[in-house]
C-alpha positions, 0 to 999 in steps of 0.5 A: 495546494495539496500535501503529497506524502510517499513511503517507498516500498521495494517490490520483492516478488511480482508475477509467477515463480516455480520450484522447477529448475527449468522454469524461468520466472515471469516477473516483468513488472511493466508487462504485468501492469500493462496486462492489468490495464488491458484486462480492466479495459474490457470489462465494466469497473464493477467487475474489476474486483479480483478476489472475494471480499472475505479473504486475507484479512481484507473486508472491503471490495476493491476495484481498479479505476485506471492504469495510466502510463507516463508519457515520458517513461514506463512509470504508471499510476494505478488508481484503486477504489475501496468500496465500503459501507455508507456508514463508514466515515472514510467514504468520499463519494460513489462510482456508478455501476455503468463506469468503465476504465477511462470513463468513471462516473462519480456521485457525491450524494444521493447515491443511485441503486447499484453504485459503489460508495467508497474512496480512492487509493493511488499507487505510483510504480517505477517498474524498472526499479521494482519501486512502488509507493502509495501517493497519500493526499493530505494525510489519506490512507496508505493502502499498500496492503490493499494493493497487495491483496488486489494485485495478487488476486489479479495474478491468481484469477485474471491475468493472461497467465491464467489458464482455465478449464471447465469443472464438473459443474460447468464453471470456468476455473483456473487450471494452472498458471504460466504460458500455455503448455507449462502446466508441469512447471508448477508456476504459482503467483506471488506479489510481495514487498518490503519497506525500502530501508536505509541501512545507516540507522540499523548499522548505527544502532547495531554498532552502539547497542551497548551504549543504548540506555533508554528507548522511547516510543511514540504512537497514536492511540489507534486500538482500544487497549491503547486508548484505555491505557492513555485514558488511565494515565490521564486519570479518567475512570470508567470502562467506556472509551472516551471519544476525546482519546480517539486518535490521541498521541502518546509517548513513553520512555523507559530505561532499557538496553535492548539486544540486537535482535530486539532492535531488529524486532522494533525495526520490523514492527515499524517497517510493517506499520503501513498506516500509522505514520505516528509510530516511531521508536527512539534510542538514546545513545549518549546525548543523541536520540536516534529515531527509526523514522530516519531509516525509512525512505519517505518523501513529501511534496506540495502540488496542485493536482486536478480533482474531479468533483472533489473526489478523484485526483487526475492520474496524469496530474499525479505523474506530473506532480511527482516528476521531481520527487521521482528523480530524487527517489531514483538518485537516493536508491543509487540510480540515474534519474 
């Protein structure tokens, strides 16, 4: 039985936009995702990277293994593969360079020449609602920023709305974005998201800002400065990081009355922290403590999902496992399942 954690994100912009008043945004999420599916079906998986690996703060090379649509609705599960160095502890296996969408060859050890060591990431998309959420198995990586990087690269360089020309060196480059003959409209690609936040916690903190007497923060020691601080608090001398403090959790409290803008800043920090699920802020109001974690829409379920060679979860299995959670999500955001 696998534990599946999800954190809900609202897609703010997806597709192509223009500052021209006569331009209509090209932002149908379903069509754009199906465009991605069609593109990866025509090339080997090893060619599905969408941008250089050294831009936008993303060091890894990212590939798309599959885009699978539900048989019940327009929901999709998109599976990415994050290629990493074999020395990285996150590695779970490798994909063979001959792999194609729908026919992924996996290796668990003794990787062959040209194989791509790494790990998978899964994303469930509900296009009609502009909802996306990473599907995290047993505490795996969130990866929403990696998805943003990948999909923006697809929109920028490879979608059917990329119109090409041949430059002076004979290379094929993108000339403009949008439908044919729309050059003058100045379309540009965008993919952005934000955490789907329940407004009730923010409203309560704003309404009671003058009654807040104490702020609590709990986090995992994920940076060197965090671990140094925890190490000093524990009375352990020395400049070298003690391995015992890697991944340590800590919490501190201060007598402090924040302003509304400071509260909003903490909410923004919490909402943008995609991978450190241990980060949280608490606000003491009278005898009650209000935690920011209660403001972000998260869901947890348990299911048996088929997994190939202990590496790759079945996309259709993910869709089936999350049907009840999907219904709850749609209801919670104010819609009909």
